[in-house]
N, C-alpha and C positions, 0 to 999 in steps of 0.2 A: 518687405524685409521682415524676417521672423526671428523671434527669440525662441530657442529650444530649451529643453529641460536643463535646469541648473542643479548639478549635484551638490549635496551638502558639503560645506567647506570643512566640516569636521565630522567624524563618525558619530552617529547618535549613540548615546549611552544605552547599553543593553544589559546592564547589571542591576540587580536588586541589592542595594547597599545593606538593607536590614537583614536580608537572608544570606547574602554573600554568594549568590548563585549567578553564573554567567550564562547568557542566552545568545547564541550566535545565529546567523542566518541558516546554517545547516552544518552538520558535522563534516569534517574533512574526509575525503575518500582515503581509505587505507592504501598502503603500498600495494602495487599490483601483484606481488608475490603472495599476498594474503587474500585474494579474491576467490570467493566461492560463487558458482554460477547456478542459477535456477532457470530452466526453460522447458516447458512442457509441450512445446510444439511437436507435431508429428515427425518432423524432419530433424529434430534436435539430438536424437540418439540419447535421450535422458535416462537416468537410472538413479534410484535412491540408495542402491546397495552394491552396485558393481564396483570392481576395483577402479580407482580413479574417478569415482563419482564426485561431482562438484567442480570438476575441471571444465574448461571451455569446450573440450572435445566431448566430454560426457557429463553434462550438467545434471544437477538434481532435477527430479520431476516435480517436487513439491517444495513449498516454502518451509514447511515443517522440517524437512530433511536438512535444509540449509541452516535452520535455527538449531537443530540438534548438533550440527557439526561445528558451528561458529564458536571461536574462542576470541579472547581479547586481541584486538588489532585487526580482526577479519572484517572484510566487506562482503556482503551478500548481494550480488547483482541479480535482480529479478527481471527476466525478459517479459515482453508483452505477452499476455495470455489470460486465460480464465482458470483460476486456481480454486477448486472447491475443497471444503473441509476446514475444520478449525485449525488455527495456528496457535500453538502454545509456546511462548518464548520464555525460556528460563536462563537465557544467556547472561553471562556476567563478564563485562569488560572492566576497564579501569579508566580513570580520568585521562591518563596519557595514551591509552590504547582502547578507545571505545569500539564497540561492535556496531557496524552500520549496515542496515538493510535499506537498499535503495532500488527504486524502479529505474530500469534502463529506458531508452527511448521507446515509446509505445504505450498503449493503454493496458493497464493491468487490473484485473478484477480478482478479488478474493471474496469468498462467501462462506458463511458458516454452514456446517453440515445440516442436512435435514434431520429433525423438524425445526431447526433454527431456534433452539432454546438456549443455545450457548453463544458467546461472542464469536465474531469472526476471527479476531486476534486477541489473545490474552497475554499480558506480561505478568508473570507470576514469579516473584523472587528474583527478577532480573535487575540488572544495574548497568549504567553507562551504555545504554543501547539507544541508537537513533533509528527510527523507521520513517523513511521519507520517500515521497514521490519524486518524479522528475521535475525539478524546479525551473526557475527562470521566468522571464516576462511572457513567454508563450506557454500557456497552461493547457494545451491540447492533450498533453500526456499527463494523466493523473493515475495515482494508485488508489483504486476504489475498493472499499471494504464495508462489510456490515459490522457495526458495533466494535468498539475496542474497550477492553477492560484492562486497567493497570492496577494490579493488586500486589501489595507488599513489595513494591519495586521502587527504585530510586534512580534519579538522573536518567530519566527516559524522555526522549525528544520525539514527538510526533509532528512531522513537518510536511507541508505540501501534499496533504491527503484529501481524499473525498470520502467522507464517512457518512453512511446511511444508518439512521436509527431504525431498529426493528420494533414492531408492535409488541412482541413478547417481552423483550428485555426493557423496553421503555426508555432507552437512552442511546446516544450515538457514541459518546466517550464517557466512561466512568473511571474515576480515580478513587480507589478504595483501599481499605486496610491500612497497614503502616507504610504508606507510600510517601515519597518526598521528592522534591526537585523534578517534578514532571512538567514538561513544556508541551503545550499544544499550540502550534503556530502555522500561519499561512494556509489553513485548511478550510475546506467547505464542509460544514456540518449541516446535514439536511435530514428531513423526514418529519413524520407526524407526531413523533414523540419528543422527549426532552433532548437537549443538545449536549452540553458538557456539564457533567455532574461530579462534584468533588465531595466525597463523603467525609464523615467525621474522622479526625486523626491525621489527615494529610498535612504537609507543610512545604513551604518554599516552592509552590507551584506557580507557573507562568502560563496564563491564557492570553495569547497576544496575536493580533492581526489576522483573525479568523472571520469568515462569514458564516453566520448561522441562520438557517431558515427552518426552524423547528418550533414545537409547541411552546417550549420555554428555552431561553437562550443559554445562560450560564448560571449555575447555582453552586454555592459553596456552603458547606456545613462544617462549622468548627475547624476551619482551615487557618493555618498560621503563616504569616509572612508570604501571602500570595499576592500576585499582581494580575489584575484583569485589565488589559491595556489594548487600546486601538482595535477593538473588535467592532464589526458592523453586524448588529443583531436585528434581523428583519422578520416581520410577520410572526412575532410570538403570539400564542393563542390568547384570546380574551380570557381574563380571570387567571392567567398564569403570569410569569415574570420574565422580563428581558434579562435582568441581572438580579440575582437574589443571594443575600448573604445572611446566614442564620447560625444559631447554635453557639454563640459566643466566640465567633472568629476574632482573631487578633492580628494586627499588623497587615491588614489587607488594603491594597491600593486599587482604586477603581478610577482610571483616568483615560481620557481621549477616546472613549467609546461612543458609538452611535447606536441608539435603541429606537426603532421606528416601525411604523406601518403595521399596527395590529390589524389582523384580518378576522373580524368576528364571525364571518360566514364560513371560514375555512374549518373552524373547530367548533361547529355548532354543538351545543349540548354540554360544553365544559361548564363547570360551576366553581364557585369560591371566589375569594377576593383576589385582586391582581393589581399589578402596577408595572411600569416600565423598569423602575429601579427600586428594589425593596431591601431594607436592612432591618432586622428585628432588634428589639431593645437590648438583648444580650450582646449583640455584636457592635452596636453603635460606638462604644469607646474604642474599638479596634479597627475602625474603617476610616480611610481617607478617600474622599471623592472630589474630583474636580475635572474640568475641561471635557465634560461629556455633553452630547447632544441628545435630547430626549424629545420624542414626538409621538404622543399616545393617541393616534387617530385611527379611524376605522378602516382606512384604505389609503393607498398611495395618492397623494394630491389632496386629500381631505384636510379640512382645517377644524374639524369638530372632535374634541377629545372624547374618548369613550371610557377612560378610566384615569386614575391619577398618574401624573408623571413620576411622583415619588411617594413611597410609603416609608417613613423613617420613624422607627420606634413606635409604630402603630398610628402615626399621624400622617394624613394625606396632604400633599402639596401639588398644586397645579402649575406653578410657575417657578422658574429658577430663582427669581428674586425672593419669593416667599420661602423657598427651601433654604437659601443661603442665610437669610435673616434669622430664621428660626434655629438653624443647626450649625451655622459657621462653616458649612461645607458648600461645595459647588459654586464658589465665587465667580468662576469663569464658565459655568454651565450655560447652555442655551436650551430653552424649550421652544423648539421651532422646527420647521420642515427642513430636513437635510438635503432635499432635492437630489436624491439618488435615483438613477435609472436602474431599474431592477430587472434587466434582461439577462441573457445568458452570460454576459460579461458586464457586470455593474460598473458604472462610472458616475461622476457628478454631473449635475446641471448647475448652471450658475444663476445667481450668486449663492452658493451653499455656505451656511454658517461655519462648517467645519474647515473651510479653506483658510490656510495661513494662520491657524489659531490653536494648534496643539502645543502641549508641553513636551518637547523632545527629550527632556530629562526625566520623564515619568518612569518609574520602575517597570521593567519589562518591555520598554520601547525597543523595537527592532530597527536594524539599519536599512532594511528594505521592506517593501509592502507586500501585499497579497500576490501581486504580479511580478515582484522583483525590482520595482522602481525605488530609487532614493527619493528623499524629500525634494520637492520642487515648488518654488513660490509661484503663485498666480500673481503676475505683476499688476493686475487690475484690481486687486483686493487688498485692503489695508492688512498689514502684518500685526497680529495681536497675540501671537503665541509666546511661549517661554522656552528657555533652554537654548542650546546652540546646535543647530540653527533654530531660529524662532519662527520659521515659516512652515513647519510641517503641518499636515492636515490631520484632523481627527478621523478615527475609523480605520478600516483595513486598507484604504487606498491612499496612495500618494500620487495624485494625478500628474501625469507626464505631459505638461503643457507645451504647446508651440503657439506662440502669440505672434500674430502677423499684422503689420500696418499696411492697409490697402489704400491706395489713392488712385483716383480716375480723373483725368483732365478732359473736359469736354469743351470744344470751341463754342463760344456763344455768338460772337460777332467776328469781324475781320481781325481784331487785335485783342480780343478779350476771351479769357477762358474761365470756366467754372471748375473748381476742384471739389470733388466729393471724397471724403476720407472716412475710413472706418477701421475698427480693430476687430479682428476675428481670432478665434482660438480653436484649436483642436486638442484633444486629449487622447493619449495612447492608452490602450488597454488590451491585454491578451494578444499582443502582436498586431492589433488593428488601431484604427483611429476613428474618432467621432467628433463632429463639430459641436462646440460648446455654445449653448444659447447665449445671446448678447447680455452683457452686464448692463442693467438699466441706469445705474448711478455711479459710474467710476469717477475718480478724480484724475483726469488726464488732461494735460495741456499740450498745445501744438505750436510749432514754429515752422513757417514755410519760407524758404529762400526761393524766390521766383526765377532766379537765374539771370536777372537783369540788374542786379545790385539792390533790389528791393526785398526786404525781409519783413514779414508780418508775424505777430504772435497772437495766439488765441488762448485765453485762460481756460482753466479746467471747467468742464461743462457737465451737464446732467446726462449726457449720452456718450457712447463711444464713437458716435458718428458726427461729423461736421459736413454740412452741405452748403452749396452756394457761396463758397469762398471765391469771390470774383477778383480777377486781376486783369488790368489792361496794360499792354506793352506799348511803348512809345513807337517802336518800329517793328516791321515784320522780322521773323527770324526763327531759328531753332534753338530752344532754350532748355537747359537742364534744371528741372524743378526738384528741390530736395525738401522733404517734409520730415520733421522730427517730432515724435510723440514722447512725452515724459510720463512714465507710468506712475501709478500710485506708490509703488515701492521705490521710486527714484530711478529705476532703469529707463533707458531710452531705446526707442526703435527709430530707425531712419530708412526711408525709402526714397528712391529717385525715379523720376519719370522724365522722358523727353517729350517736350511739347513743341509742335510746329504750328505757327499761327496760320489761320485760314487766309488772312490777308497777305498780299504780296505787293512788292514795290516794282516800279516800272523802270525799264532800261530801253532807251530808244535804239532802234536797229533798222538800218536800211534807209529808204524802201528797198526791199529785196524780193525778187519774184521767187516764190517757193512752190508755186503750182501754176501750170499752164497746160491745159489738156490739148492745146493745138500743137504743142511741140514735145509733149511728154515730160516737161519739167515737173518734178515731184512724183513721177511714177504713174500718172494717169494719162493715157494716150487715147484720144477720141472723146467725143461729147459725153457728158454725164447725162444719163437717161433717167426718166421718171421711174421712181421706185427703187433706185439703186443708191448705195452709199460707197464712198471710198475713204479708207483710213489714210490720212496724210501724215507721214512722220514729221515731227516738229523738233523734238528734243535732239540735241547734238547735230542739228542741221545748220550749217553756217556758223554763226557766232551764238546761236541759241544754246544755252547750257542744258545739262541733263535734268536739273531740278526746276525746269520751267513749269509754271502752274497755269498760265494763260498767255494769249497773244493778242496783239492788236494788228489788224491787217485791213487792206482794202480788197473787197471782193468785186470782181467784174464778171458779168455774164454776157456772152456775145454769141453770134451765129445761132440764135435761138430758133428752134423748130417748134411750132405750135405754142401754146401758152403753158407756163409752168412756174416753178419756184425752186430756189436753192437755199438750203440751210447749212450752217457751219457750226461746229462745236460738238458737244455731247448730245446726241440726238435723243429727244424725248418722244418716245413712240406713243405714250398715253396722251400727252398734251403737246402736239407738234407745233413747231414754229417755222418761220421763214425769215431769211435775211434779204433776199432779193426776189421780187416777183417780176416776171418778164412776159412780154407778148412776142409772137412770132416775128422774127427779123430784128428784134431790139438788141441794143447794147446798153446794159444798165449796170451801174456801180453803186456800192454802198460799203460803209465801214463795218467792221465786226470787231467785237471785244468778247472773246469766248474762252472758257477754260480748256486746259489740256488734260487729258486723262490717259494714263499709260503711254505717255510720250507722243500721243497722236491727237489730231482733231478729225472729227468725221465731216465729210462733205457729202451731202445727200441731195438728190433731185426729187421733184414731185411735180404734180400738175396733171395735165392731160395724159392719157395713156401713151401717146406717141411723142410727148414733149421731150426735148433734149436740148442741150446747149453746151458750148465750150465754157469752161470756168477758169478764171485767173485769180490767184491770190498773191497779193503783194504785202509782205510783212513790213510793219512799221515799228514794232517794238515787242518786248516780251516782259512777263512778270515772273519774279521769283521771290522766295522767302528770304533771300539775302537782302540786307538793307541797301536800297538804291534811291530812287526818286519816288516820294509819295505824291499824292494829289491834293490840290487845294482848289475847291470850287470858288468861283467868284460870281458876283451878280452879272448876268449876261450883259455884255456891252459890245457895241459895234466899234471895231477898230479900223474897218476899211469899208468905203463905199465910193466906188469910182464915179457913181452917178452924180455925187454932190461934192466931191473933193475931200471926203473924210479919210484921213490917213494916207492919202495919195493925191495926185493931180486929178482934177475934174476932167477925166478923159478915159475913153475905153482902152482896154489892154489889147494891143495888137496881137495877131496870130504869131505864134512862135516867139513870144516875148513874155517876160515876167514882170511882176510888180513886187517890190519889197514891202513888207508889212512890219512895222515896229511892234514888238510884243512887250519886251521888258520896258517898264515905265508906263505902259498903257493900262488903264483901269487899275492902278495901284499894284500892278504885277511887278515883283522885284527883279533885280538882275540876278544872273547866275542860275536861271531856270534851265531845265534840260529839254522840256517839251511843253506844248500847249494843246489844249482841246479847243478846236476852232470850228465853227459852223460856216462852211463856204457855200456861197450861192452864186451861180452864174445866170445872167439874164441879158436881154437885148442881144441875143445871139443872131449873127448874120448867116451862119451856116453850121455845119456839124463840126464837132471837135471834142476836146477833152481838157480838163484842168488837173494840174498836179500841185500838190502842196509839199514843200520841201524846205530844209534849212536854207537860209539865205547864203548864196555863194556856192551852192552845190552843183551848179552847171545845168546842162540840159537834162531833164529827168527822163528816166526810162520806164516809169510807171505812171498811172493816172490815179486820181482820187475821185473824179466823177466824169461822166461822159454826157455830152449835151447834143441836142438836135437843133436845127434852125428854128428860131422863134420860141424855143423852150426856155422856161425858167426852172431850174433844178438845183438841189442843194444836197449837201452831205456833211456830217460832222466827222472830222478827222483828228487824229492825234499826230502832231507834227513836231519832229525835233527842231529846236531853236538853234540858230547859228550863234557863233561866238560873239557876234555883234548884237545879239538880242533880237534878231529879226528872223522872219520866215519869208519865203517867196511863193507867190501864187503864179503858176506858169500856165499860159494859154497855148495848148498844143494843137496841132492839126492845122489844116488850111481853111478853116471855116470862117475866118475873118475875126474882127475885133469883137470884144464882149465887155460888159460891165461885170465887175466882181465885187462881192460883199463878203465881209468876214466878221463874225460875231464870236467873241471869246467866252467860253463857259468855265474855264479853269486852267490850271497849269500844274506842271510836275517839277519838283525840286527836291534836293536832299533834305530840306527842312519841312517840307509840306507834310501834314499829319495823316492824311487818309490813305489807307491801303485798299487794294482791290480783292474782293472775295468772289471768285467765279462760282457759278452753280450750274446745274443742268438747266439749260434754257427752257423757259416755260411761258405759256401764253397767259398773261395776267388780265387782259381786257380784250373782249371782242364784242363791240356794240351790236353786231349782227345777231349775236346770241341772246343778249339781254335787253335789246331795244333802247340802249342808252347812247344813241348816236348824237352827233353835233348838228344843231340846226343852223340856219343862216345867221351869221353874226352872233352866234351863241357861244356860251361858255359852260363847260361841264367839268365835274370833279371826278377823278378816277383814283382808285387805290392800286398801287403797284406791288404790294407784298401779298397779294391774294391770287392763288392759282385759280384760273377760270374753272368754276364749279367745284373747287376743292378746299377752300378755306384759307386762312391766313398762314403765312410762313413765320414760325417763331424765330428763325435765324436772322431776320432782317431787323437791324436796329432802327429806332425811330429817327426820322429825318435824314435817312441815308441819301447819298447820291446814287441814283439808279442808272445802270447801263441798260438801255432798252432800244429796241428797234420799233419805230413808229410807222405804221402803215395806214394810209388812207385808201378807202375802197368805196364803191357805189357812190362816187361823187356826182352830184347833179350839176355842178358848175365848177369853174376854176377857182382856186383860192390858196390860202396858206394857213398853217396851224402854228400856234405859239403855245408851247407847254412850259409851265413854271410852277414853282412850289406853291401849294394851295394856300390861299389867303394872303399872298404877298403881291406887291404891285406887279402888274403885267409889263414885261419889258417890250421895248419897241423892236423886236427882232422876230425872225421866223425860225421854226424847227423843221418844217416840211412844206415845200411848195408843190402843189398838185394840179393836175388837169382833170377835167371831167372824164368819167368812165374809164379810168385806168387805175390799177393797183400800183401804188408807189410807196416805197419804204425809205426810211431815213434813220440812221443811227443817231442817238442822242445821249448825253450825260445830263440827267435831270435832277435838279434839286427837288426835295420833297418835304412835306410837313407832317409831323405827328407820327404816332405809332403805326398807322396804316400806310405810311409813306404815300401821301396823296399829292397829286398834281392837278392843277387846273389847266384846261386846254381851251384855247380860244380859236374859233373858226372864222377867219376873215374871208368870207365868201358870200355870194348871193344865193348859194345853194347849200344843201345839207350834205353831210358825209358820214359814213361809218368810220370807226377808228379801231385799230388793233395795237396793243402793246405786247411785245415779246421781250422778256427780261432775261438777261444773261449774267447778272451779278450786280454788285454794289460796291461803292467806296464808302469807307467809314473810318473815323479816328478811334473807334472803340471796338 
């Protein structure tokens, strides 16, 4: 959210009370019936003498002809062009009907006649005449001229001009003779000579809101009731003056000016005393000075003064404090760097001392600046000015600020976000914009409404930026975060951001078959071959919603040809993983918990060049950022073992029969849970068959959770919906005969459980074949699960997270089983993976971990050794 320019609540005073002169932004355009036209273009049909000369159809060719013809109330419109020759204006208007010379759209050049010994424009005996360029905030159109002399003239306004001083005449603008009420405003005064020179005898002049880049800036001699106000005077020559008042001047006000950046190399060879601001002894009683910024340095950005900031009645002063103490003047002056960028379109850098600090009631203060902008407060800078408004800037610029509050929300963990917030500014100049450098010490306070009823406040700090504002949500969701910054001047900025937690809650669903390559369910017909991937649509399939972030499912591979593997999820081509490894002729099953990207999951095949297999995917649930069931890990506990009567009768489960398993109330698991993570093991098998895990009372299942062979011990971790009675059922399918069943609970899902699932691109965290860190017989090894194999730690994993991983045993030298558990905790009396020698076998697990590296200990219950692989697909966390 941004604050744009604030226009002054009241018009700034532009009158000089002592002199009684009014100074407007520009003279009004006269009535269209009194317009004289000047256009020297080849196609303009111009003439200085023909009948009808000065009309739109036959414009004058020269500005002088327009000046000769103009009478009170006339406007002389000067078209773009190059006009050579002196212009001598003797026109006389009235206060009610001034004569206005103005540049039309386009660039206008006027130049003195060769040999350039006379001014380009002279006002001689003229009165109530305005000579102005094309104004407004875009100053691409300027009226450019060489030297202007105002002699014995009154009520002359020179506005929006570009005036070049000539070496012969030695000045850009000279006010001479018996002149009065001459205004030079919003003009660029440039050249190697003097800038604006007011000779003895003039009165009631206003020098306001100009940029000068000349040898000396503004000098007044014996002037009365003059105002030098809001000028920016840059690069005056060493040993010359930025502002000089001499000769017994009286009633002179010098306020809101910036005098800066002396360039000693630019004017090498100049001699004599100099200062940024000088008043001789005769003029001291008649000069009032305040609210100026003085910086007498050798170059832009320098901090070394090369001459005095002030010379007052012959005494030098280097600081504003010393000057004010000695003279009673300049109580609000600053001797310091004004931080002005002096390119083709000057503007401030922050924090400039001129910001919010001018006296808007100073005599000669205009209502708009050099570019046409009104006063505009910088909300990051204290207001120290005077007048109404009190936030105008000193110098010729009133920066047109746009202040923006920026906030970025970055997911840290499943339910935690970091907010980084900053304030940036742009400033408009000449129709463009520039970025303002950051303020180093603002007084800005912040309040953040996190969108979940929690609001935090942050007091004013030493920077515009706040980082690391962490917030943890209780549940997954989409939250509207509102941040409000209170600026130094009391204004506020508010920005809102929508934040979606990385973590998601679980909703049981199915089991539902969403892919079967044997029948074309899910769109894949025929075996999945090695080296090929299939994008399986998941969102909006069945009861899966559009905002699904991950799914839990059971993957079965059957009818395998040759040896290979299948991976499900977002496929990592740099660090590939697998969910099921198969041998020719095998039927193998395993659970998967994988993220969904762009509504799909990828199903990819690999292995031998001619490997292929049919793939089946049975959905058991999905995850969304809508609040549903969170996860609560528990200490792994055995809730069923038909070999010894744990949780059921001491008897095998017959073929085509099921055994109910009480979940609610077991291992301190509460009632009202929606699903359970349970590791199911089948052993003592008399033939081939399959096991299904389903809610109790669901009837004969149509899908399997694991498949077994005669004499095989095999296991799988599954997420199973829990029946209304708090139980699940393990069903022994097929005609393979009775089996023993074992069930170990590792966690449960419920509306009050705290952990959410954050899915990631699956990666291989451990492969002991690569690092030689395998498991010896009856040995235990520690592994980190937040480290990408060969790639370093993942900063997104919180310490002690519950990791969703696929465990694969390979290169086994004997049969055995693995138990994985949080590092440095007691080893539970359960298994995570049962394996046989010389076969790659994988098993899904939800693993508690320890520490910032998310470490697990793995025990190998075997008389032989084995290598181990961990493929990680995400984590559960309450933060």
